[in-house]
Structure formats: structure tokens, C-alpha cells
C-alpha positions in Angstrom: -1.5 -3.0 31.5 -4.1 -4.0 28.9 -5.2 -7.6 28.3 -3.3 -7.7 25.0 -0.1 -6.5 26.7 -0.5 -9.1 29.5 -0.9 -11.8 26.9 2.1 -10.7 24.9 4.3 -10.4 27.9 4.1 -14.2 28.3 5.4 -14.7 24.7 9.1 -15.4 24.3 11.2 -13.9 21.5 11.1 -17.0 19.4 7.3 -17.2 19.5 6.9 -13.5 18.7 9.2 -13.6 15.7 7.6 -16.8 14.4 4.2 -15.1 14.6 5.7 -12.1 12.9 7.1 -14.3 10.1 3.5 -15.5 9.4 2.2 -11.9 9.3 4.9 -10.8 6.9 4.4 -13.8 4.6 0.7 -13.2 4.3 1.1 -9.4 3.8 3.7 -10.2 1.0 1.2 -12.6 -0.6 -1.5 -10.0 -0.6 0.7 -7.2 -2.0 2.2 -9.6 -4.6 -1.4 -10.2 -5.8 -1.9 -6.5 -6.3 1.1 -6.1 -8.7 1.2 -9.4 -10.5 -2.3 -9.6 -11.8 -2.0 -6.5 -13.9 0.5 -8.3 -16.1 -2.1 -11.0 -16.8 -4.8 -8.7 -18.1 -3.9 -9.3 -21.8 -4.0 -13.0 -21.2 -7.4 -12.7 -19.5 -8.7 -10.7 -22.5 -7.5 -13.4 -24.9 -8.8 -16.3 -22.9 -12.2 -15.1 -21.8 -12.9 -12.5 -24.5 -13.1 -9.7 -22.0 -13.8 -6.1 -22.9 -11.7 -3.2 -21.7 -14.4 -2.3 -19.2 -14.4 -5.8 -17.8 -10.6 -5.7 -17.4 -10.9 -2.4 -15.7 -13.4 -3.9 -13.2 -11.0 -6.7 -12.4 -8.5 -4.1 -11.2 -10.9 -1.5 -9.9 -13.2 -4.0 -8.1 -10.3 -5.5 -6.2 -9.0 -2.0 -5.2 -12.4 -0.8 -4.1 -13.3 -3.9 -2.1 -9.8 -3.8 -0.5 -10.3 -0.2 0.6 -13.9 -0.8 1.8 -13.0 -3.6 4.1 -9.9 -2.1 5.8 -11.3 0.2 8.5 -14.2 -2.1 9.7 -11.9 -5.1 9.7 -9.3 -3.1 11.6 -11.9 -2.0 14.2 -13.2 -5.6 14.6 -9.7 -6.9 15.1 -9.1 -4.3 17.8 -12.3 -5.1 19.6 -12.5 -8.8 19.2 -9.5 -10.9 18.1 -6.9 -10.1 15.5 -6.0 -13.7 15.3 -9.6 -14.7 14.4 -10.0 -11.9 11.8 -6.6 -12.8 10.3 -7.6 -16.5 9.9 -11.0 -15.5 8.4 -9.4 -13.1 6.0 -6.7 -15.5 4.9 -9.2 -18.4 4.5 -11.4 -16.1 2.3 -8.4 -14.9 0.3 -7.3 -18.5 -0.4 -10.8 -19.7 -1.3 -11.5 -16.7 -3.6 -8.1 -17.2 -5.3 -9.2 -20.8 -6.1 -12.5 -19.5 -7.5 -10.6 -16.9 -9.6 -8.3 -19.6 -11.0 -11.2 -21.8 -12.2 -13.5 -19.0 -13.3 -15.3 -20.1 -16.5 -16.4 -16.6 -17.6 -15.3 -13.0 -17.2 -18.4 -12.2 -15.1 -17.5 -15.0 -12.6 -13.9 -13.7 -12.5 -15.0 -10.2 -11.7 -17.2 -11.3 -8.8 -14.5 -13.6 -7.3 -11.8 -10.9 -7.8 -14.0 -8.5 -5.8 -14.4 -11.2 -3.1 -10.6 -11.6 -3.1 -10.3 -7.8 -2.5 -12.6 -7.9 0.5 -10.6 -10.8 1.9 -7.3 -8.9 1.5 -8.8 -5.9 3.2 -9.9 -8.0 6.2 -6.5 -9.6 6.8 -4.1 -6.6 6.2 -5.1 -4.5 9.2 -4.6 -7.5 11.4 -1.0 -7.7 10.2 -0.3 -4.1 11.3 -2.1 -4.6 14.6 -0.3 -7.8 15.4 3.1 -6.2 14.8 2.1 -3.3 17.1 0.9 -5.9 19.6 3.9 -8.1 19.5 6.7 -5.6 19.6 7.7 -2.4 21.6 10.3 0.3 21.2 13.4 -0.2 19.0 12.3 -3.8 18.4 9.1 -2.6 16.7 11.2 -0.5 14.3 13.3 -3.5 13.4 10.1 -5.5 12.8 8.6 -2.8 10.6 11.9 -2.7 8.7 11.8 -6.4 7.9 8.1 -6.0 7.1 8.8 -3.1 4.7 11.6 -5.1 3.0 9.3 -7.9 2.2 6.6 -5.5 1.0 9.1 -3.7 -1.3 10.3 -7.0 -2.7 6.7 -8.2 -3.3 5.7 -5.0 -5.0 8.7 -4.8 -7.3 8.9 -8.6 -8.1 5.1 -8.9 -8.8 5.4 -8.1 -12.5 8.3 -10.4 -13.0 6.6 -13.3 -11.3 3.4 -12.6 -13.2 5.3 -12.5 -16.5 7.1 -15.8 -15.7 3.9 -17.6 -14.8 2.2 -16.4 -18.0 5.2 -17.6 -20.0 4.9 -21.1 -18.3 1.1 -21.4 -18.7 0.9 -19.8 -22.1 -0.6 -16.6 -23.4 -4.2 -17.9 -23.3 -4.4 -19.6 -19.9 -1.3 -18.5 -18.1 -3.3 -16.0 -16.1 -4.9 -18.8 -14.1 -1.5 -19.6 -12.6 -1.5 -16.2 -11.1 -4.4 -17.2 -8.9 -3.4 -20.9 -8.5 -0.2 -19.7 -6.9 -2.1 -18.3 -3.9 -3.8 -21.5 -3.1 -1.0 -23.8 -1.7 0.8 -20.7 -0.2 -2.5 -19.7 1.5 -3.1 -23.1 2.9 0.4 -23.3 4.3 0.1 -19.9 5.8 -3.2 -20.9 7.4 -1.6 -23.9 9.1 1.1 -21.7 10.7 -1.3 -18.9 11.5 -3.5 -21.2 13.6 -0.5 -22.6 15.4 1.6 -19.5 16.0 -0.5 -16.3 16.2 -1.3 -15.1 19.8 -4.7 -15.7 21.2 -6.7 -13.3 23.3 -9.1 -10.4 23.0 -7.7 -6.9 22.6 -10.6 -4.6 23.5 -11.9 -3.6 26.9 -15.3 -5.2 27.7 -17.2 -1.9 27.7 -15.7 -1.0 24.2 -16.8 -4.2 22.4 -20.0 -2.7 20.9 -19.6 -2.4 17.2 -20.7 0.9 15.6 -22.7 -0.4 12.7 -24.1 3.0 11.6 -20.6 4.5 11.6 -19.2 1.5 9.5 -22.0 1.9 6.9 -21.5 5.7 6.6 -17.7 5.3 6.4 -18.1 2.6 3.8 -20.4 4.8 1.7 -17.8 7.7 2.0 -15.0 5.4 0.8 -17.0 4.0 -2.1 -18.0 7.4 -3.4 -14.5 8.8 -3.0 -12.7 5.9 -4.7 -15.2 4.9 -7.4 -14.7 7.8 -9.9 -10.9 7.3 -9.7 -10.8 3.5 -10.0 -13.2 3.7 -13.0 -10.8 6.2 -14.7 -8.7 4.4 -17.3 -6.5 5.5 -20.2 -9.6 5.6 -22.4 -11.2 8.3 -20.2 -14.8 7.7 -19.2 -18.1 9.5 -18.6 -17.6 12.9 -16.9 -20.7 12.1 -14.8 -18.7 9.7 -12.7 -17.2 12.8 -10.9 -20.6 13.5 -9.3 -19.9 10.6 -7.0 -17.6 13.0 -5.1 -20.6 15.0 -4.0 -21.8 11.9 -2.3 -18.4 11.6 -0.6 -18.7 15.0 0.9 -22.2 14.2 2.2 -21.4 10.8 3.6 -18.2 12.1 5.2 -20.1 14.9 6.9 -22.7 12.5 8.2 -20.0 10.1 9.4 -18.3 12.8 11.4 -21.6 14.0 13.0 -22.6 10.4 13.9 -19.2 9.5 15.3 -19.3 12.6 17.6 -22.8 11.7 18.7 -21.8 8.1 19.3 -18.8 9.2 21.4 -20.9 11.5 23.5 -23.0 8.5 24.4 -19.9 7.0 26.0 -19.5 4.4 23.3 -16.5 3.4 21.2 -16.7 4.8 17.6 -15.2 3.3 14.5 -12.5 5.9 14.3 -11.2 7.7 17.4 -10.8 11.3 16.2 -8.3 12.0 19.0 -5.8 10.0 17.0 -5.6 12.8 14.5 -4.6 15.2 17.2 -1.3 13.4 17.3 0.9 15.2 14.8 3.1 12.1 14.4 0.0 10.1 13.2 -1.6 12.9 11.2 1.6 13.9 9.3 2.6 10.3 8.7 -0.8 9.6 7.1 -0.4 12.6 4.8 3.1 11.6 3.7 2.2 8.0 2.9 -1.0 9.0 1.0 0.9 11.4 -1.2 3.8 8.9 -1.7 1.5 6.1 -2.7 -0.3 8.4 -5.1 3.1 8.6 -6.9 4.9 5.2 -6.5 2.4 2.6 -7.9 1.5 5.0 -10.8 5.2 5.3 -11.6 5.6 1.5 -11.7 2.5 1.2 -13.9 3.9 3.7 -16.4 7.2 1.9 -16.5 5.4 -1.3 -17.4 3.3 0.4 -20.1 6.3 2.2 -21.6 8.5 -0.9 -21.7 5.8 -3.3 -23.1 3.9 -0.9 -25.4 6.6 1.6 -26.3 9.7 -0.7 -26.5 7.9 -4.0 -27.2 9.4 -5.9 -24.3 7.7 -9.1 -23.1 5.9 -9.0 -19.6 8.7 -11.1 -18.1 11.6 -8.9 -19.3 9.6 -5.7 -18.5 9.1 -6.9 -15.0 12.7 -7.7 -14.5 13.7 -4.1 -15.0 12.3 -3.3 -11.5 14.3 -6.1 -9.7 17.0 -3.6 -8.7 14.3 -1.5 -7.0 13.2 -4.5 -5.0 16.8 -5.4 -4.0 17.8 -2.0 -2.7 14.4 -1.3 -1.2 14.8 -4.4 0.9 18.2 -3.3 2.0 16.9 0.2 2.8 13.9 -1.1 4.7 16.1 -3.4 6.8 18.7 -0.7 7.6 16.0 1.9 8.1 14.1 -0.2 10.6 17.2 -0.6 12.7 18.2 3.1 12.8 14.8 4.9 12.7 14.6 5.0 16.5 17.8 7.1 16.6 17.5 9.1 13.4 13.7 9.8 13.4 12.0 11.7 10.7 15.3 12.9 9.1 15.6 9.3 7.7 12.3 9.7 5.8 13.4 13.1 4.5 16.7 11.6 3.2 14.8 8.7 1.7 12.3 10.9 -0.2 15.2 13.0 -1.5 16.8 9.8 -2.9 13.4 8.7 -4.4 13.0 12.0 -6.2 16.6 11.8 -7.6 16.1 8.2 -8.6 12.9 8.8 -10.5 14.3 11.8 -12.3 17.2 9.6 -13.4 14.6 7.0 -14.5 12.9 9.6 -16.7 16.1 10.7 -18.2 17.1 7.0 -18.8 13.8 6.3 -20.6 13.8 9.2 -23.0 17.5 10.0 -23.6 19.1 6.5 -24.2 19.0 4.2 -27.3 16.1 1.7 -27.1 18.6 -1.2 -26.7 20.2 0.5 -23.7 17.1 1.9 -22.1 16.0 -1.1 -19.9 19.5 -1.4 -18.5 19.7 2.4 -17.8 16.3 2.4 -16.1 17.3 -0.6 -14.0 20.3 1.4 -12.8 18.1 4.4 -11.9 15.9 2.0 -9.9 18.9 1.2 -7.7 18.8 4.7 -6.3 15.1 5.0 -6.1 14.7 1.7 -4.4 17.2 2.5 -1.7 15.4 5.7 -1.0 12.1 4.0 -1.0 13.3 1.6 1.7 14.1 4.6 3.9 10.5 5.9 3.5 7.8 3.3 3.9 8.9 1.3 7.0 10.4 4.1 9.0 7.4 6.3 8.2 5.1 3.5 9.4 7.1 3.1 12.6 7.0 6.9 13.3 3.3 7.2 12.3 2.2 4.5 14.8 4.7 5.2 17.5 2.2 7.0 19.8 -0.8 4.9 19.0 -2.2 2.7 21.9 -2.0 -1.0 21.1 -5.7 -1.5 21.5 -6.3 1.0 18.6 -3.4 -0.1 16.4 -5.6 -2.2 14.1 -7.9 0.7 13.0 -5.0 3.1 13.1 -3.0 0.9 10.7 -6.1 0.4 8.5 -6.5 4.1 8.1 -2.8 4.2 7.0 -3.5 1.4 4.5 -6.7 3.2 3.4 -4.6 6.3 2.7 -2.3 4.2 0.5 -5.3 2.7 -1.4 -7.0 6.1 -2.0 -3.7 7.7 -3.0 -2.9 4.9 -5.4 -6.4 5.2 -7.0 -6.1 8.9 -7.5 -2.4 8.9 -8.7 -2.9 6.0 -11.1 -6.0 7.6 -12.6 -4.3 10.9 -13.2 -1.0 9.3 -14.4 -2.6 6.9 -16.9 -4.9 9.6 -18.2 -1.8 11.8 -18.9 0.1 8.9 -20.4 -2.6 7.6 -22.7 -3.8 11.0 -23.6 -0.4 12.0 -25.0 0.1 8.6 -26.8 -3.3 8.9 -28.5 -2.9 12.5 -29.5 0.7 12.1 -30.9 0.7 8.6 -32.2 -2.5 8.8 -34.3 -1.4 7.8 -37.8 2.3 8.0 -37.0 5.0 5.6 -38.1 7.1 3.5 -35.7 9.8 6.1 -35.0 7.3 8.8 -34.3 5.3 6.4 -32.2 8.3 5.9 -29.9 8.6 9.6 -29.6 5.0 9.7 -28.5 5.8 7.2 -25.8 8.8 9.3 -24.8 6.6 12.3 -24.3 3.9 10.4 -22.5 6.4 8.8 -20.1 8.2 12.1 -19.5 4.9 14.0 -18.8 3.4 11.2 -16.6 6.7 10.9 -14.6 6.9 14.6 -14.1 3.5 14.4 -12.4 4.5 11.5 -10.1 7.9 13.1 -9.3 6.0 16.3 -8.3 4.0 14.2 -5.9 7.2 12.7 -4.5 8.5 16.2 -4.0 5.3 17.2 -2.2 5.8 14.2 0.2 9.4 15.4 0.7 8.1 18.9 1.7 5.5 17.4 4.1 8.2 15.2 5.7 10.6 18.2 6.0 7.9 20.3 7.6 7.2 17.5 10.1 10.9 17.2 10.9 11.1 20.9 11.6 8.1 20.8 13.8 9.5 17.8 15.8 12.8 19.5 16.4 11.1 22.7 17.6 9.0 20.7 19.9 12.1 18.8 21.2 13.9 22.1 21.9 10.8 23.5 23.8 10.7 20.3 25.8 14.4 20.5 26.6 14.1 24.2 27.7 11.1 23.4 29.9 12.6 20.4 31.6 14.2 21.4 35.0 17.9 20.5 35.3 18.0 19.2 31.8 21.4 19.7 30.1 20.2 19.2 26.5 21.4 15.6 25.9 20.5 14.4 22.5 18.8 11.1 23.4 15.4 12.5 24.5 15.4 14.8 21.5 16.0 12.0 19.1 13.4 9.9 20.9 10.9 12.8 20.5 11.7 13.1 16.8 11.1 9.3 16.3 
């Protein structure tokens, strides 16, 4: 039994669930910050006289810094102490939020927003690692179900909360409340984190040497992969930015060569490549990366369509997604309780519901009268949200099911990195489609024709994201078939085994 497992064995149920509550609250605060700040960009533009490129850096800088910090922070947490890294990340997130709130110029806001992204990237892998560390078996599935419910609520309610804070603070300075909100919540979370999170060191003594060269090479690969996408906006950009992808190929190759060399020396690398030999982990990463290339981009297009196409205020546009949050929370909670029995089939069913829900969303947007459209879209979100709840948390449970606890931080951070990269790519493509059609069709057109342009833009952009959701469904279906075949082979090879369903279900999960 590892040191972490020995430490956690002494924790009673109440202590573990209280520590889990701290982890979930901080994760929700981080994800909420991702979705609510986008609503405040017009307010920031008006208050600080920001250019469109500066606004893009506020969004892109956060995403890039978040992705850059994930894997090194996850590895550090695995080797040293997840509790210490959690407290460091949360402290930095709270402090940088304060600096964002009082930023006097757009340049200061950009720098402090990037610092906030780094801080979020430090703390998020510790959340996943601590959940893996605190729970085992079916209890872990329930924990991830609750975790997913809170993340779903935070993602969907972010625009509504952001719009409400801007309405309270005013169009010019309401954006500052988006960051002030994090300060008291972050301080309260710090108090409980120091009191409740388990102490102890996870890694084995011989594995505590940090692979600095590997971290730098991986960081360079992440930057060169994400940069051309996070710098892509509706206004296009210089085609030269795509040459960064050449650097990604080079740095990724160097990273793989170095990690193999480092492993041959008997040292512990940043990423243990044997993790990718586990089909449950490899397939789960693929599904979540494709899914997150679709979902955040879809939410962004809904916001753009409702605010720019239909003229809704940020507050009312954000409220349209509340049904998604509600049913997603229900789906995540239920999914976490049954995923151990149902396995990958639950994710397949969830993705099917997501595809249906977002097709209905597209129909509601383009085929209903403008005064009915927000209500019809909210109804479609009921279906998509329930399906989404059956996807994220169960997939996370299945993806990490076979990962050793001492590697759960870096394994979870790779999953988070897949989400961030998928989001960057999907958002770049979807917004380019959306704004490209709006610009081409709405140039010099009147109000009615302009709404038609937004109809076409939303239909085309959503067709792209629904195609990605369908691809995730295909990947999940293929994984389900592979798991069932493996379970049947295992049943046939087991002497005296009569084919009871419990081992097969466990193998699928």
C-alpha cells in the first residue's frame, strides 16, 4: 500500500467528504471564471478603451496559461504534496483576481489575467488527484458525479452570473465585480482547504526528482499547439500564425525522445507513456477532447446569436442556458451513481442525447419567431443538458479507473489539457464560421436580412459542433464494443466461469 493510501485509510467518511466539498467548490470557482468573464468583454472595452486584440488576449492569455500549467502542476502534486500545490494555486488565483479587479489599464489587466490562468492551471490537477486519492470503487464514481454536477452548473450559469454582476455594477465598471467575486470566495476556500485537505506526500522517495527538461519541452509543445488557435478570432488573423504548428511537431518529437531517455536512466518522467497503453485512459482522453471541442464553442455561439442576433441583454442571454445547468447537474449525479454498473454504455447514451438536444437547439434558433426563440432554445437545452451530465463525469470515472493513485494528478491534468486544447480548436473554428457568414451576408443589409445572416451563421456553426459531438459518439461506441469483446474473451478464458454479468460490467466500467 502506498503512503497516500495509508494516509487516506485513516480518514473517516466525514473528513473525506468535507475535503471533497472544498475541492469541488474551488473547481467550480475556476470554471465559473472561464465562462463569466467573456460576458464582461464589452464592459472592459468601454471602461479601459481596449482594442479587439487586447480583448482577445484577455481570453487567449488565460486559456494558454491554464493549459501550460496543468501537466507540470499535476506532476508536482503527484511527487510532492497535492495539498500544498492546491493551497499555492488557490492563493495565487485569489491574489491575481484582486489584481484584475483593480487593474487601472488594459495592459495590467492582461498580465494579471494571465497570472490568474497559471494559478487556475496549478490548482485544477490537484482537485482531480485528490478525488482519486480520497475515494475508491463505486464511491469514486459518486464523487465524480457530484463533481460533474457542480462543473456543469458553473459552466452554464457563468454567463447569467456575469450578466447579473454587470447589471449591478453598470456597463462601464461592472466587469470589476466579476473578479471581486473571487476574492472573498477564494479566502473562504483557503481557510477550509488548510483545515480539511489531507496532508502527506504522494510520490515514492526515488521518484521525487523533477524532470525540468521534460517540463520545458512539453510547455513549448503546448504553447506552439494552442497559440495559433487561441489567437484566432472572428476577425481572422495573420495566416503566418499557423507556422507555430511546425514548432509543435518539433517540440513534441523532442519531448518524446527526451522522456524515453529519461526513463531509461531509471528516473521518473513528466508523463508515463505506459498510461496510454491503457485503452480506458487513451479512449477516454480522445472522447473528452472531441467533446470539449464542441460544447464550449456551442455555448459561445448561443451567446453571440442571442446578444448580437436577437439583441438580448447579457443577463437574459445567459438565462437561456439555465435549463442545461439544471438537467446536467441531475444527469451528473445520477450518472455518477450508476456508471460502475452501466459502464461506457452510459456515455454512449449521453452523447446520443447531446446530439439530439443540440440539433433541436439549432432548429429552435432558426425556425421559431424571435419572441419565441429564447424559450424554444431553453427547452432544447433540457435534453442536451441531461445528456451532457451522462457524459463528462462518467467518462472521467471510466478514464481514470485504472490509473494508479500516485499518477492520478498528471493523468487528470492530461485530461484537462485535452479539454483546453479541444476548446481552443473548436472555438477558433466555430467563431470563424459564425463571423465569416455574418460578415459576408450582413454587409449593407437591413435588419430583417441581418437576422437571416445570423440564422445562417448559427446553423452552419452548430452543424460543425454537432458533427464533433457525433464523432465523440462514434469514439465512445467503438470503445464500448472493444470493452464488451474484451469482457467476453475474459469470460471464456476464466476456468469454471459461468458468464455472470458482474465481472463483465466491472470490466466495461
